C-alpha positions in Angstrom: 66.1 10.3 74.9 63.9 9.2 72.0 61.1 11.5 70.8 57.9 9.7 70.0 54.9 11.5 68.3 51.5 10.2 69.3 48.5 10.9 67.0 46.1 13.3 68.6 43.2 15.1 67.0 44.4 16.6 63.7 48.0 16.8 64.9 50.2 14.9 67.3 51.7 15.1 70.8 55.4 14.6 71.2 57.1 13.0 74.2 60.7 12.3 75.0 61.2 8.9 76.4 64.4 7.5 78.1 66.0 5.0 75.8 67.1 2.7 78.6 63.4 2.4 79.7 61.8 2.1 76.3 60.8 -1.5 75.7 59.7 -0.7 72.2 57.7 1.5 69.8 54.9 -0.6 68.2 53.8 0.7 64.8 52.7 -0.6 61.5 55.4 -1.1 58.8 55.5 1.7 56.2 54.4 0.9 52.6 55.2 3.0 49.6 52.2 3.3 47.3 52.7 2.5 43.7 50.6 5.4 42.4 48.6 8.5 43.5 45.5 7.9 45.5 43.0 8.3 42.8 45.0 6.1 40.4 45.1 3.3 43.1 41.3 3.4 43.3 40.9 3.3 39.5 43.3 0.3 39.2 41.2 -1.6 41.7 38.0 -0.8 39.8 39.6 -2.0 36.5 40.6 -5.4 38.1 37.9 -6.2 40.7 38.3 -9.3 42.8 35.6 -11.9 42.4 33.1 -9.9 40.4 32.6 -8.3 37.0 33.5 -4.6 36.7 31.2 -2.1 38.3 30.1 -0.7 35.0 28.9 -4.2 34.0 27.0 -4.7 37.2 25.3 -1.3 36.7 23.8 -2.2 33.4 20.0 -2.3 33.8 20.2 -1.3 37.4 18.3 2.0 37.9 18.1 2.3 41.7 21.7 2.3 42.9 22.4 2.8 46.6 26.0 3.5 47.7 26.8 3.0 51.4 29.3 5.6 52.6 30.9 6.1 56.0 30.0 8.8 58.5 32.0 11.5 60.3 33.7 9.0 62.7 35.7 7.3 60.0 38.6 8.8 58.0 37.4 7.2 54.7 38.6 9.5 51.8 35.2 9.6 50.1 36.3 12.5 47.9 38.8 10.1 46.3 36.9 6.9 46.2 33.4 8.0 45.1 34.2 9.9 41.8 35.7 6.9 40.0 32.9 4.6 41.3 30.3 7.1 40.0 32.1 7.2 36.6 31.9 3.4 36.3 28.2 3.4 37.3 27.5 6.1 34.6 29.4 4.1 32.0 27.2 1.1 32.6 23.9 3.0 33.0 23.8 6.8 32.4 20.3 6.9 33.7 21.0 5.2 37.1 19.7 7.1 40.1 22.4 7.0 42.8 21.6 7.6 46.4 24.3 7.9 49.1 23.2 6.2 52.3 25.4 7.2 55.3 26.0 4.0 57.2 26.0 5.5 60.7 25.2 2.3 62.6 24.3 3.5 66.1 26.3 6.7 66.0 24.8 10.2 66.1 23.8 11.7 62.8 26.6 13.5 60.9 26.1 17.2 60.6 25.8 18.9 57.2 29.2 20.5 57.8 30.8 17.1 58.5 29.3 15.6 55.4 30.4 18.5 53.3 33.9 18.1 54.5 33.8 14.4 53.7 32.2 14.7 50.3 33.3 18.1 49.0 31.8 18.7 45.5 29.8 15.5 45.8 27.7 16.9 48.6 24.9 17.8 46.2 24.1 14.1 45.4 21.0 12.6 47.0 22.1 11.9 50.6 20.2 10.0 53.3 21.5 9.5 56.9 20.7 6.1 58.3 19.0 6.2 61.7 19.1 2.9 63.6 15.9 3.9 65.5 13.8 5.9 63.0 14.6 4.7 59.5 12.2 2.3 57.8 13.4 -1.3 58.0 12.8 -4.5 56.2 13.2 -7.9 57.9 15.4 -10.1 55.8 15.5 -13.1 58.1 17.9 -14.3 60.8 21.6 -14.4 61.2 23.8 -17.3 62.3 23.5 -16.1 65.9 19.7 -16.2 65.7 19.3 -12.5 65.7 16.8 -11.0 63.3 18.3 -8.9 60.5 16.4 -5.7 59.9 17.9 -3.6 57.2 17.3 0.0 56.1 14.6 -0.1 53.4 16.6 2.0 51.0 19.4 -0.6 51.1 17.0 -3.5 51.0 15.1 -2.3 47.9 18.2 -1.2 45.9 18.7 -2.7 42.4 22.4 -2.5 43.1 23.8 -2.1 46.6 27.4 -0.8 46.8 29.8 0.3 49.6 32.9 2.2 50.1 35.1 1.9 53.2 38.5 1.4 54.7 40.3 -1.5 56.3 42.1 -1.4 59.6 42.3 -3.7 62.6 39.0 -3.7 64.6 39.0 -4.5 68.3 36.2 -7.1 68.1 35.2 -7.5 64.5 38.7 -8.4 63.4 38.9 -5.7 60.7 36.8 -2.8 59.7 35.4 -2.4 56.2 33.6 -4.8 53.8 30.5 -6.3 55.4 30.4 -3.7 58.2 28.9 -1.1 55.8 25.8 -3.2 55.9 25.9 -4.5 59.4 26.0 -2.6 61.7 26.1 0.3 59.3 22.5 0.1 58.0 20.6 -2.1 60.4 18.3 -1.3 63.3 19.5 -1.0 66.9 18.1 -4.3 68.1 20.0 -6.2 65.4 23.2 -4.5 66.4 22.7 -5.1 70.1 22.0 -8.8 69.5 25.2 -9.1 67.5 27.3 -7.1 70.1 26.0 -9.2 73.0 28.2 -10.0 76.0 28.9 -13.6 75.0 30.2 -12.6 71.6 32.3 -9.7 72.9 33.8 -12.1 75.5 34.6 -14.7 72.8 38.3 -15.4 72.4 38.1 -14.9 68.6 36.4 -11.5 68.8 39.7 -9.6 68.7 41.7 -7.4 66.4 43.0 -9.2 63.3 40.8 -12.3 63.7 38.1 -13.2 61.2 37.9 -17.0 61.1 35.8 -18.3 64.0 34.8 -14.8 65.0 31.1 -14.9 65.7 30.6 -11.1 65.3 32.3 -11.2 61.9 30.2 -14.3 60.8 26.9 -12.5 61.6 28.2 -9.4 59.6 29.2 -11.5 56.7 25.9 -13.2 56.5 24.1 -9.9 56.7 26.0 -8.6 53.7 25.0 -11.8 51.8 21.3 -11.4 52.7 21.4 -7.7 51.8 22.8 -8.6 48.3 25.8 -6.3 48.7 27.1 -6.5 45.1 30.4 -4.6 45.1 32.8 -2.8 47.5 35.7 -0.4 47.2 37.8 -0.5 50.3 41.2 1.2 50.9 44.1 0.7 53.2 45.7 3.9 54.6 48.9 5.1 56.2 49.2 7.1 59.5 48.5 10.3 57.5 45.2 8.9 56.3 46.5 8.6 52.7 45.5 5.7 50.5 48.3 3.2 50.0 46.3 0.4 48.4 42.7 -0.2 47.1 40.6 -3.3 46.8 37.4 -3.6 44.8 34.9 -6.4 44.0 33.2 -9.1 46.0 32.2 -8.0 49.6 34.0 -10.9 51.1 36.8 -11.8 48.7 38.0 -8.2 48.1 37.7 -7.5 51.8 39.8 -10.6 52.7 42.5 -9.5 50.2 42.6 -6.1 51.9 42.6 -7.5 55.4 45.5 -9.8 54.5 47.4 -6.8 53.2 46.7 -4.7 56.3 47.6 -7.5 58.6 51.0 -7.9 56.9 51.7 -4.3 57.8 50.0 -4.1 61.2 51.0 -7.3 63.0 53.6 -6.5 65.7 55.1 -8.4 68.6 54.1 -7.4 72.1 56.8 -5.6 74.1 55.6 -6.1 77.7 56.0 -3.0 79.8 54.8 -1.5 83.1 53.6 1.6 81.3 52.1 1.7 77.8 51.3 4.9 76.0 48.8 4.8 73.2 46.3 6.8 71.1 43.0 6.3 69.2 44.6 7.1 65.9 43.9 10.8 65.9 41.1 12.5 64.1 38.3 11.6 63.4 38.4 8.5 65.6 39.5 10.2 68.8 36.6 12.7 68.7 34.9 11.0 71.7 35.8 8.8 74.6 33.5 6.0 73.5 35.7 5.4 70.4 38.9 5.7 72.4 38.2 2.2 74.0 39.4 0.8 70.7 43.0 2.1 71.1 43.1 0.9 74.6 42.9 -2.8 73.5 46.2 -2.5 71.7 47.8 -1.3 74.9 46.0 -4.0 76.9 47.8 -6.6 74.8 51.3 -5.4 75.8 50.8 -3.9 79.3 51.9 -6.1 82.2 49.1 -7.0 84.6 48.8 -4.2 87.2 50.5 -1.7 84.9 49.4 1.7 83.7 48.0 2.6 80.3 48.2 6.2 79.1 45.6 7.0 76.4 45.8 10.2 74.4 42.4 11.0 72.8 41.3 14.5 72.1 37.7 13.9 72.9 36.2 17.2 71.8 32.8 15.6 71.4 32.8 14.3 75.0 31.7 10.8 76.0 30.1 9.8 72.6 27.6 7.5 74.3 25.3 8.5 77.1 24.6 4.9 78.2 28.3 4.2 78.1 29.0 7.1 80.4 26.0 6.3 82.6 27.1 2.7 83.1 30.4 3.7 84.7 29.0 6.8 86.5 26.3 4.8 88.3 28.4 1.7 89.2 31.6 2.3 91.0 32.3 -1.4 91.7 34.0 -2.8 88.6 33.3 -6.4 89.5 29.6 -5.8 89.8 29.6 -3.8 86.5 31.3 -6.7 84.7 29.0 -9.3 86.3 25.9 -7.4 85.3 27.0 -7.2 81.7 28.0 -10.9 81.4 24.6 -11.9 83.0 22.6 -10.3 80.2 21.2 -12.5 77.4 21.6 -11.3 73.8 18.1 -9.9 73.7 18.8 -7.9 76.9 21.8 -6.1 75.5 21.7 -2.4 76.2 23.2 0.5 74.1 26.9 0.9 74.3 27.2 -2.3 76.4 30.0 -3.7 74.2 32.2 -0.7 74.8 31.5 -0.8 78.5 32.4 -4.5 78.6 35.7 -4.0 76.9 36.6 -0.9 79.0 35.8 -2.9 82.1 38.0 -5.7 80.9 40.9 -3.3 80.3 40.5 -1.7 83.7 40.6 -5.1 85.4 44.2 -5.5 84.1 45.6 -2.0 84.2 45.0 1.5 85.5 44.2 4.0 82.7 45.3 7.7 82.6 43.5 9.8 80.0 45.0 12.8 78.2 42.1 14.6 76.6 40.2 17.8 76.1 37.1 16.2 77.4 36.1 17.3 80.9 38.1 15.9 83.7 35.0 14.8 85.6 33.9 12.9 82.5 37.1 10.9 82.5 36.8 10.2 86.2 33.1 9.1 85.8 34.5 6.5 83.4 36.9 5.2 86.1 39.8 6.8 84.4 42.5 9.1 85.8 43.0 12.4 84.1 46.2 14.2 83.1 46.5 17.5 81.1 49.6 16.3 79.2 51.6 13.2 78.3 54.5 14.3 80.4 52.3 14.7 83.5 50.6 11.4 82.7 53.9 9.7 82.7 54.9 11.2 86.0 51.5 10.1 87.4 52.1 6.5 86.1 55.5 6.3 87.8 53.9 7.5 91.0 51.1 5.0 90.8 53.7 2.2 90.3 56.1 3.5 92.8 58.8 3.1 90.3 60.6 6.0 88.5 62.4 3.5 86.3 59.3 1.6 85.1 59.6 0.2 81.5 57.6 1.9 78.7 56.1 0.7 75.5 54.9 3.4 73.0 52.1 2.9 70.4 51.8 6.1 68.3 48.7 4.8 66.5 46.6 2.5 68.7 44.3 1.6 65.8 47.0 0.8 63.3 48.5 -2.3 65.0 47.6 -5.9 65.8 49.6 -6.7 68.9 50.5 -10.4 69.2 52.2 -12.3 72.0 
């Protein structure tokens, strides 16, 4: 037997798997960082990619807005922000720095969640972006034709900056970089137009793909129109520790980071009848909406008609009321998919993109969910429920009628780019 540990919440779930049935364990290659986390960030700030140093950009810029991540992202803001703030103060000691939480269409982070993320920095001026209620400025249109409406605080900044992290993203190619602006600080209608059914169905809207990805192209143009001047993005290991940092131009520094992450994350598919995966543990497996991301890694290596087992703690429940409602009210998967694909970009509804991708996965494989979310919630989402990985595996074997079915394990479903 081979013991595999699957990221789950703030810990992991262990499962012994028969070696003669194990097709493979897909995980990113390990990388030994060259320095402590804070030193990696400082080195990146000292040698930015494609821009002057941040201290030079800050000269004469009094209204500085720094886009930061919300509670759903494991960005180590406590490590990234202090050296960024030092550079800003070196360039302009009088600069007013406002932290704008780039929530996109997520729920607002609680004070406790932001205090945990920011620590001693929690006393800085802090504004939570709200995709429905914030004040917005129209900057024009994106390559897709969608109107770009940006949070007024970001639009009127003398100097717009962003922190973030880079990992494979299931339809934007990679997280980080331009995503702090869009969808991070735009209004709901802009996001929905970008996340339309046609773009989500596009063959280039997949993990690890940027060139030719229409979702990425909109996001990149949004960052340009918003005048995003400088980013600090990090790559992290499975323990959410920084292993490399990238600073500078919103596109060039992000591309350098994406290339680095891709070099570690690309793995060959190991087709199997059963695939066991996760949503990367805390904080990304807080709800079932986010857990769709990890399912796409399993989708890429599960044989048609197979079973995917997803371990996602889900203590926050569904994470998207429209997402849950879509599946609860339509039991016919074919009709659900057809209704989504028939919608024009301007008709996109909240959470539609996540519903579309989950429906795609369910068309290929049965999904068993191991979670602390209510069983009825899992079943409303057309998922089977199991209280443990061991019971989920037994269920999968029963569904397949094969006690010797092959198994592929993905301990961190967000950390890999699975290629044929």
